[in-house]
C-alpha positions as CSV (number, residue, x, y, z in Angstrom):
1,M,77.5,133.9,63.6
2,P,79.3,135.6,60.7
3,A,81.3,133.5,58.2
4,P,85.1,133.7,58.7
5,L,86.9,136.1,56.4
6,H,89.1,133.2,55.2
7,D,86.2,131.1,54.0
8,F,87.2,130.5,50.4
9,A,84.3,128.3,49.7
10,R,81.9,131.1,50.6
11,L,83.7,133.6,48.4
12,L,83.8,131.2,45.5
13,A,80.1,130.4,45.8
14,E,79.2,134.1,45.8
15,A,81.5,134.8,42.8
16,R,80.0,132.0,40.7
17,R,76.5,133.0,41.6
18,D,77.0,136.6,40.4
19,V,79.5,136.0,37.6
20,G,77.1,137.0,34.8
21,A,76.2,140.4,36.2
22,N,79.7,141.1,37.5
23,Y,81.4,140.2,34.3
24,A,78.9,142.1,32.1
25,T,79.3,145.3,34.2
26,H,82.9,145.2,35.3
27,G,84.7,142.7,33.1
28,N,85.0,142.3,29.4
29,P,81.5,141.9,27.9
30,A,82.7,141.3,24.4
31,F,84.8,138.4,25.5
32,A,81.8,137.0,27.5
33,R,79.6,137.2,24.4
34,M,82.3,135.4,22.4
35,L,82.4,132.6,25.0
36,G,78.7,132.3,24.9
37,L,78.4,132.2,21.1
38,T,81.1,129.6,20.6
39,G,80.0,127.3,23.4
40,F,83.0,127.9,25.6
41,D,81.0,129.5,28.4
42,R,81.3,126.6,30.9
43,A,81.5,126.7,34.7
44,W,84.8,125.0,35.5
45,T,84.8,123.5,39.0
46,R,87.8,121.1,39.2
47,A,91.0,120.2,37.5
48,E,93.5,117.4,37.7
49,G,96.5,116.7,35.4
50,A,95.4,117.2,31.8
51,L,91.7,117.2,32.7
52,L,89.1,119.8,33.5
53,F,85.6,119.2,34.9
54,D,82.5,121.4,34.7
55,D,79.7,121.9,37.1
56,N,77.7,119.0,35.6
57,G,80.6,116.6,36.3
58,N,81.6,116.4,32.6
59,E,85.3,115.6,31.9
60,Y,87.3,117.6,29.3
61,L,90.8,117.0,27.9
62,D,92.6,120.3,28.1
63,C,94.9,120.8,25.1
64,I,95.2,124.6,25.7
65,A,96.7,124.3,29.2
66,G,96.3,128.0,29.9
67,Y,98.2,128.9,26.8
68,A,100.9,126.3,27.6
69,V,101.2,127.4,31.3
70,H,100.2,124.2,33.0
71,G,103.2,122.1,32.0
72,I,103.3,120.0,35.2
73,G,99.5,119.5,35.0
74,R,96.8,121.1,37.1
75,S,96.6,120.6,40.8
76,H,99.9,118.8,41.1
77,P,100.0,117.6,44.7
78,D,103.7,118.4,45.3
79,M,103.3,122.0,44.1
80,V,100.1,122.5,46.2
81,A,101.9,121.2,49.3
82,A,105.0,123.4,48.6
83,L,103.0,126.5,48.2
84,R,100.9,125.8,51.2
85,D,104.1,125.3,53.2
86,A,105.5,128.6,51.8
87,L,102.4,130.5,52.8
88,G,102.5,129.1,56.3
89,S,106.2,129.6,56.8
90,G,106.0,133.2,57.7
91,T,108.9,134.0,55.3
92,P,108.9,137.7,54.7
93,N,107.8,138.7,51.2
94,W,109.1,141.6,49.2
95,V,111.4,143.1,51.8
96,Q,113.0,144.7,48.8
97,F,116.3,145.6,50.5
98,E,117.7,142.0,50.9
99,R,119.6,139.4,49.0
100,N,116.6,137.3,48.1
101,P,117.7,133.7,48.8
102,L,114.9,131.9,46.8
103,A,115.4,134.2,43.8
104,A,119.2,133.7,43.9
105,L,118.8,129.9,44.0
106,L,116.3,129.8,41.2
107,A,118.6,132.1,39.1
108,K,121.5,129.7,39.7
109,R,119.5,126.6,38.7
110,L,118.2,128.3,35.6
111,S,121.7,129.5,34.6
112,E,123.0,125.9,35.0
113,R,120.5,124.6,32.5
114,T,121.0,127.1,29.8
115,P,123.4,126.8,26.9
116,G,126.0,129.5,26.7
117,D,127.0,131.8,29.5
118,L,123.8,133.4,30.7
119,E,124.8,134.0,34.3
120,H,122.4,136.6,35.5
121,V,118.6,136.4,35.8
122,F,116.0,139.2,36.3
123,F,112.7,138.0,37.6
124,S,109.4,139.6,36.7
125,N,105.7,138.7,36.5
126,S,105.0,137.8,32.9
127,G,106.6,137.0,29.6
128,T,105.8,140.5,28.3
129,E,107.6,142.1,31.3
130,A,110.6,139.7,30.6
131,I,110.7,140.9,27.0
132,E,110.6,144.5,28.1
133,C,113.6,143.9,30.3
134,A,115.4,142.3,27.4
135,L,114.7,145.2,25.2
136,K,115.9,147.8,27.7
137,L,119.1,145.8,28.4
138,A,119.8,145.4,24.7
139,R,119.4,149.1,24.0
140,R,121.7,150.0,26.8
141,A,124.3,147.4,25.8
142,T,124.4,148.3,22.1
143,G,123.5,152.0,22.1
144,R,120.9,151.2,19.4
145,A,117.1,151.6,19.5
146,A,115.6,149.4,16.8
147,V,114.4,145.8,17.2
148,L,114.3,143.1,14.5
149,H,111.5,140.5,14.6
150,C,109.8,137.9,12.3
151,D,106.4,137.8,10.6
152,M,103.8,136.3,12.8
153,A,106.0,136.9,15.8
154,F,104.4,137.3,19.2
155,H,106.4,138.6,22.2
156,G,103.7,140.3,24.2
157,L,101.2,143.2,24.0
158,T,102.8,146.0,26.0
159,L,104.0,148.9,23.9
160,G,107.6,147.9,23.8
161,A,106.8,144.2,23.0
162,L,104.2,145.3,20.6
163,A,106.8,146.9,18.4
164,A,108.2,143.4,17.9
165,N,104.8,141.9,17.0
166,G,104.5,140.4,13.6
167,N,100.7,140.6,13.3
168,P,99.5,144.0,12.1
169,K,96.0,143.5,13.5
170,L,97.4,143.5,17.0
171,R,99.6,146.6,16.3
172,D,97.0,148.8,14.6
173,G,95.3,151.6,16.5
174,F,97.8,152.0,19.3
175,G,99.8,154.9,18.0
176,P,103.6,155.1,17.2
177,L,105.6,152.1,18.5
178,G,109.3,151.7,18.9
179,E,111.5,151.5,15.8
180,S,111.3,148.0,14.4
181,E,111.5,145.9,11.2
182,C,109.9,142.6,10.3
183,I,111.6,139.9,8.3
184,P,110.4,136.4,7.1
185,F,110.7,133.7,9.7
186,D,113.4,131.1,9.3
187,D,115.1,133.0,6.4
188,L,118.8,133.5,7.1
189,A,119.4,135.5,3.9
190,A,116.8,138.1,5.0
191,L,118.2,138.1,8.5
192,E,121.7,138.9,7.2
193,R,120.5,141.7,4.9
194,A,118.7,143.3,7.8
195,L,121.6,143.0,10.3
196,E,124.0,144.5,7.8
197,S,122.4,147.9,8.6
198,R,123.9,147.7,12.1
199,R,120.9,149.5,13.5
200,F,119.3,146.8,15.6
201,A,119.8,146.4,19.3
202,A,118.1,143.0,19.4
203,F,116.8,140.2,17.2
204,L,113.8,138.5,18.9
205,I,113.0,135.0,17.8
206,E,110.7,132.2,18.9
207,P,112.2,128.7,18.3
208,V,108.6,127.6,17.6
209,Q,106.2,130.4,16.8
210,G,103.2,130.6,19.0
211,K,101.0,132.1,16.3
212,S,102.1,130.0,13.3
213,C,103.4,126.9,15.0
214,R,106.3,127.0,12.6
215,A,109.6,125.6,14.0
216,A,113.0,127.1,13.1
217,S,115.0,124.9,10.7
218,P,118.0,122.9,12.0
219,C,121.0,125.2,12.4
220,Y,118.9,128.4,11.9
221,L,119.4,129.5,15.5
222,G,123.1,128.7,15.5
223,E,123.6,130.7,12.3
224,A,121.5,133.5,13.7
225,S,123.9,133.6,16.7
226,R,126.8,133.9,14.4
227,L,125.3,136.7,12.3
228,C,124.1,138.7,15.3
229,A,127.5,138.5,16.9
230,R,129.1,139.6,13.6
231,F,126.9,142.7,13.3
232,G,126.7,143.7,16.9
233,T,123.0,142.8,17.5
234,L,122.0,140.8,20.6
235,L,120.1,137.5,20.0
236,V,117.1,137.3,22.3
237,V,115.5,133.8,22.2
238,D,111.9,133.9,23.4
239,E,111.2,130.7,25.2
240,V,108.1,132.0,27.0
241,Q,105.9,129.3,25.4
242,T,108.5,126.7,24.5
243,G,110.5,126.6,27.7
244,V,110.5,124.0,30.5
245,G,110.3,120.9,28.4
246,R,107.5,121.6,25.9
247,T,109.4,120.8,22.7
248,G,111.2,117.8,24.1
249,R,114.2,119.7,25.5
250,F,114.2,122.0,28.6
251,L,114.7,124.9,26.2
252,A,113.7,124.6,22.5
253,L,116.9,126.3,21.4
254,E,118.7,123.1,22.6
255,H,117.6,121.4,19.4
256,D,120.2,123.5,17.7
257,R,123.6,123.0,19.4
258,G,125.1,126.0,17.7
259,C,122.8,128.5,19.3
260,R,124.5,130.8,21.8
261,P,121.9,133.4,22.8
262,D,122.7,136.7,24.4
263,M,119.5,136.5,26.3
264,V,116.7,134.0,26.9
265,V,113.2,135.0,28.0
266,M,111.0,132.5,30.0
267,S,107.6,132.6,31.7
268,K,104.4,130.6,31.4
269,A,105.3,127.0,32.6
270,L,108.2,128.1,34.7
271,A,106.0,128.3,37.8
272,G,103.9,125.3,36.8
273,G,100.8,127.4,36.1
274,F,100.3,128.3,39.8
275,V,101.9,131.7,40.1
276,P,102.7,134.4,37.5
277,I,106.4,134.6,36.7
278,G,108.8,135.9,34.1
279,A,112.6,135.5,33.8
280,T,115.2,137.2,31.6
281,L,118.5,135.3,31.5
282,V,121.4,137.5,30.5
283,R,125.1,137.3,29.7
284,R,127.3,139.0,32.2
285,D,128.7,141.7,29.8
286,T,125.2,142.6,28.7
287,W,124.0,142.7,32.4
288,N,126.9,144.9,33.4
289,A,126.3,147.4,30.7
290,T,123.1,148.4,32.6
291,F,123.8,147.5,36.2
292,D,127.3,149.0,36.1
293,S,127.5,150.7,39.4
294,M,125.8,151.0,42.8
295,S,124.0,154.1,41.7
296,R,122.5,152.2,38.9
297,A,121.7,149.0,40.8
298,L,118.0,149.7,40.7
299,V,117.8,151.3,37.3
300,H,115.5,148.5,36.2
301,T,113.4,146.8,38.9
302,S,109.9,145.6,39.7
303,T,107.9,145.7,43.0
304,F,106.8,142.1,42.8
305,Q,109.9,140.5,41.4
306,G,111.2,137.5,43.3
307,G,108.0,136.8,45.4
308,V,108.2,133.9,47.8
309,L,105.4,132.0,46.0
310,A,106.7,132.6,42.5
311,M,110.3,131.6,43.4
312,T,109.0,128.5,45.3
313,A,106.9,127.5,42.4
314,G,109.8,127.9,40.0
315,L,112.1,125.8,42.1
316,V,109.5,123.0,42.6
317,T,108.6,123.1,38.9
318,L,112.3,122.4,38.0
319,E,112.3,119.5,40.4
320,I,109.1,118.0,39.1
321,H,110.3,118.5,35.5
322,D,113.5,116.4,36.3
323,R,111.8,113.7,38.5
324,E,109.0,113.1,36.0
325,R,111.2,113.5,33.0
326,L,108.8,115.9,31.4
327,S,111.1,116.8,28.5
328,E,111.5,113.2,27.5
329,R,107.8,112.7,27.9
330,A,107.0,115.7,25.7
331,E,109.2,114.3,23.0
332,V,107.7,110.8,23.1
333,L,104.0,111.8,23.4
334,G,104.5,114.6,20.9
335,E,105.5,112.0,18.4
336,V,102.3,110.1,19.1
337,L,100.3,113.2,18.4
338,R,102.4,114.2,15.4
339,T,102.1,110.7,13.8
340,G,98.4,110.7,14.3
341,F,97.9,114.2,12.9
342,E,100.1,113.3,9.9
343,R,98.0,110.2,9.3
344,C,94.9,112.5,9.3
345,A,96.6,114.8,6.8
346,T,97.0,111.9,4.4
347,T,93.4,110.9,4.8
348,H,91.5,114.2,4.9
349,A,91.8,117.0,2.3
350,A,90.9,119.5,5.1
351,A,94.2,118.8,6.9
352,A,97.2,120.5,5.1
353,E,100.2,120.0,7.3
354,V,101.5,119.4,10.8
355,R,103.8,122.0,12.4
356,G,105.7,122.4,15.6
357,R,107.8,120.3,18.0
358,G,107.1,118.0,21.0
359,L,103.8,118.9,22.7
360,M,103.5,122.2,20.8
361,L,101.8,121.3,17.6
362,G,99.7,123.0,15.0
363,L,97.5,121.3,12.4
364,A,97.1,123.7,9.4
365,L,93.7,123.3,7.8
366,R,92.9,123.5,4.1
367,K,89.7,125.0,2.7
368,S,87.5,123.3,0.1
369,A,86.8,125.1,-3.2
370,A,83.4,126.1,-1.8
371,E,84.9,127.6,1.3
372,R,87.5,129.5,-0.8
373,F,84.6,130.9,-2.9
374,L,82.8,132.1,0.2
375,A,86.0,133.7,1.6
376,G,86.2,135.8,-1.5
377,L,82.8,137.3,-1.2
378,P,82.2,140.8,0.4
379,L,80.8,140.7,3.9
380,V,80.2,136.9,3.8
381,G,84.0,136.4,3.3
382,S,84.9,138.1,6.6
383,L,82.5,135.9,8.5
384,E,83.8,132.8,6.7
385,R,87.4,133.6,7.5
386,L,86.4,134.0,11.2
387,A,84.2,130.9,11.3
388,F,86.1,128.3,9.4
389,G,88.9,127.4,11.8
390,Q,86.7,128.1,14.8
391,A,84.2,125.5,13.5
392,F,86.7,122.7,14.1
393,V,87.5,124.0,17.6
394,M,83.8,124.2,18.5
395,E,83.2,120.7,17.2
396,L,86.1,119.2,19.2
397,L,84.7,120.8,22.3
398,A,81.0,120.1,21.8
399,T,81.3,116.5,20.5
400,H,84.6,115.2,21.9
401,A,85.1,117.3,25.1
402,I,88.5,118.4,23.9
403,L,89.7,122.0,24.4
404,C,92.1,123.4,21.7
405,Q,92.3,126.7,19.9
406,V,93.0,128.5,16.7
407,T,96.2,130.4,16.8
408,E,94.5,133.7,15.8
409,S,90.9,134.6,15.2
410,H,91.4,134.6,11.4
411,T,93.9,131.8,11.1
412,D,93.2,128.2,10.1
413,I,95.7,126.5,12.4
414,L,94.5,124.3,15.2
415,K,96.9,124.5,18.1
416,F,97.5,121.8,20.7
417,T,99.6,122.5,23.8
418,P,98.4,120.0,26.4
419,P,100.0,119.6,29.8
420,L,103.2,117.6,29.6
421,V,101.6,115.0,31.9
422,I,99.2,114.0,29.3
423,D,99.3,110.2,28.7
424,E,99.4,108.1,25.6
425,Q,95.7,107.0,25.8
426,Q,94.7,110.7,26.0
427,C,96.9,111.5,23.0
428,V,95.1,108.7,21.0
429,R,91.8,110.2,22.1
430,V,92.9,113.6,20.7
431,V,93.9,112.1,17.4
432,D,90.7,110.1,17.1
433,A,88.6,113.2,17.8
434,V,90.6,115.3,15.2
435,D,90.1,112.5,12.7
436,A,86.3,112.4,13.2
437,T,86.1,116.2,13.1
438,L,88.0,116.4,9.9
439,A,85.7,113.8,8.4
440,K,82.6,115.7,9.5
441,L,83.6,119.2,8.6
442,G,86.1,118.8,5.8
443,G,83.8,118.9,2.7
444,G,81.9,121.7,0.9
445,V,80.9,124.5,3.2
446,S,80.1,122.2,6.1
447,A,82.6,123.9,8.5
448,T,81.1,127.4,8.0
449,L,77.5,126.1,8.1
450,Q,78.2,124.0,11.3
451,A,79.8,127.1,12.9
452,A,76.8,129.2,11.9
453,L,74.4,126.6,13.3
454,R,76.2,126.4,16.6
455,V,76.4,130.1,17.0
456,S,72.7,130.4,16.3
457,K,72.0,127.8,18.9
458,H,74.2,129.4,21.5
459,A,72.7,132.8,20.7
460,C,69.4,131.6,22.2
461,D,71.1,131.0,25.5
462,P,70.7,134.1,27.8
463,R,74.3,133.7,29.0
464,S,75.6,134.6,25.5
465,L,73.9,137.9,25.5
């Protein structure tokens, strides 16, 4: 008797059995090799809260959380039940010509939570799409084309968003991008000088940068609001990674009471990590500059905006956030991590400083004199710059079963964005692991050597080839 078409267990078993060949032929072989060489090529079979489990039953503490997506934790039973009910309800999806009730309700609830007067919401499928929407609306509202952004900024990798990327390595090789200018992060004088040209449609800013983990200074966003209004540039606050409680407030911009954004962009944790979603929250005057008549009602749209599952997940995420007080939890437990990391920084020369807010923290590493010497050598230096930070990530995974990341392949910043449901005991576990790792790898050229040894070991594994 043939297996039923809806037999998920059968499909998953087949997919796992053939993943090596399928990924090598039809996926991203370079990424697969990187996973193999760094020891990240695990078969993940189960997840719960802040924990992941592999096919050998080993438990790992997840401090990446899908790049800060799983704010409410993995496999949250209330979300699973809500999405199951939504699938079984028979509610029509993507009728297109309707007043989408779930989307309208989610838009209302988001607007009610946002400082300022952001009354309208456009839903999309990712943070990058939400940024693209913001850029289009800003161009239309101001009549300008250029975009202003900060060094180390990250707002997505589509061509429009890439124009606002502060990392040249991610921009190079993709041809001409939109007109843009890069200024130092958290520098009001530089911002004012740039805005005086009156050529920018929008200034894009992350309250805590995803790539540097730097947080904007107190009052910076409020002053940025004032300057942008003075020179006719729209302030677009990118809360893709910081939103939905991660920094100890529902939105990170709430740490600065003077901030009055023209647009706020959200994604990632907004649907709890269960369904892709993006949202662009917009002031009414800016919205009406684009959608100014019935003939222009669909001048910007998306086939998959406002899907039943995404809207359900967004609404349930807000309810879970409130009931479980996840913003308050992020503030309290973020302080546990921060205090522990700062203690490590006073004890170990390899730890330079702690950055970020709440449960979005970065630990900047400091190289020894021997590591700095290697970094300056031809050929060897490029390998050292790649291996140094990654050595700490590999050690945390292999020895302590903790997943974290470096913010960029050549940066020396360990980044921690665990689910907001992480508990105090798990935070202590992370701090203890970081302390032990700094002690082991912090002297001489031990970090680079340890990375080389691990890569050599993993290179002998057929899965890494």
